[in-house]
C-alpha positions, 0 to 999 in steps of 0.5 A, a space after each residue: 511486538 505485533 498483535 494481529 487483530 484479525 476477523 472476517 469483515 464486519 465481525 466485531 474488529 472495529 468494536 474490539 479496537 475501541 475497547 482496546 482504546 477505551 480501556 487501555 489507551 492502545 491505539 491500532 493501525 489497520 493493515 488496509 488503511 481504511 481510507 474509505 471509513 474509519 480513516 476517513 472519519 476523524 470522530 470515529 477514528 478518535 473512538 477507535 483509536 485508529 492510526 494512519 498507515 497501511 501495508 504499504 506505509 508500515 514498517 512491520 519489522 520495526 513494530 515487531 521489534 519494538 518492546 511496545 504493544 502494536 496492534 494491527 488490524 487485518 481481514 486477510 487470511 494468514 500470509 506472508 507478512 506475518 510471522 509465527 512469533 507474532 501474537 494474534 487475536 481472532 474475532 469471529 461473528 455468527 457468519 450469517 449475521 456478518 454475511 448480511 453486515 458485509 453486504 450492506 457495507 459493500 453497498 453503502 461504503 465500498 461501492 459495489 451496489 450490484 453484489 448480491 446476498 449469494 455473491 457474499 455467501 459464495 465468496 465472490 467478494 473481497 476476503 472470500 466467503 465467511 466459512 473459509 476465513 474462519 477455517 484458515 485462521 482456526 488451522 493457523 500456526 502462531 505461537 500464540 493465538 486467542 479467539 473471541 466471539 462478537 457476541 460475547 464481547 459486545 454483550 459484556 465488554 467489561 469482561 473482555 477487558 479483564 481478560 485482555 488486561 491479563 493477556 497483555 499485562 496491563 491495568 485497565 481503566 475503570 471508566 464506562 464504555 461508550 454507548 453504541 449510539 455515539 459509534 453510530 452518530 460518528 458513522 451511521 452507514 458504517 454501523 448497523 444495529 450491532 444486534 445479533 440474529 438479524 440475519 433471519 430478516 434477510 436470508 431466504 430458505 434457499 440462501 440459508 441453505 447455500 450458506 450451510 453448504 459453504 459455511 456450515 462446517 466452520 459454524 461448528 469450528 467457530 463454536 456456534 453448534 453444540 457439535 464439533 468437527 472431527 480431524 477427518 471433517 476438517 480436513 475435508 472441509 479445508 479441501 472444500 474451501 480450497 477448491 471453492 477459493 481456486 475456482 473463484 479466483 479463476 472466475 475473477 481472473 477470467 472476468 479480468 481477462 474479459 475486461 481487458 478483451 473489452 478495453 482492447 476491443 474499444 482501443 481497436 475500435 477507436 484506432 480503426 475509427 482514427 485510420 478511417 478518418 485519416 483515409 477520408 481526409 487523404 482522399 478529400 485532399 486528393 480530390 482538392 488537388 485534382 480539382 486545382 490541377 484542372 482549374 490552374 493547369 499542370 505547370 502551376 500545380 507543379 509550382 504549388 505542389 513541387 515534387 
């Protein structure tokens, strides 16, 4: 069977995988391969229980029909490679903390130093904006889906293990969970402080207002506000998320086309330069032929350069 361990980036997915490894000796895959970080760090991979594989190499049907539990991490939205009969664990984190942590990851690990906090808030990054991710997974239809919050599982991993033991039908280890410093030492660029509320030092008032516009309703959906959304509000927010996502896709497609146009212009300019060089060489060769004909006489020229 497959259990999808889903989350927006930087929301506790790695911590959750570590809990599964430590308490249940359950290793896990990542549909993304995690080649830049966990998959490239043996020490961290051991702590997390990471196994090699990705979307292109994993036989999901085989995992799905195996009696053993196979945990697969994903940051994707519900999509075609998932089935309604699969089980899902969704981990959410305060969107403001997740957003700032994701920005640091994009800078330090993903090689996108030009990304701004506004870009992440507005979803102009891989996996979109936090609110859309939460909304889509909260509306997803699976036979079984469980929701966890980062702040609760990191504060008390032992209670999380007890809850999981009942959920997956396995006894758990009683060994103390590894200290957070052991994770930090394994990958200092990958892990932040792990604390909640650090966003307060990162957001300006304008950025907080922008986050509220994009993801405020999702904070209520995920339980980070005492007020809940009614059905009409959920539907309206879903329409907003769809419009933003479509707009970002259009912007991304336009950027891709601009990049292709720039490359085409470069190729055209290179071809034009090559053509000019060819014309210049032909002209120089013609001049040499003319000089040779003048100096040696027409007959000798015809012998050297017969038609």
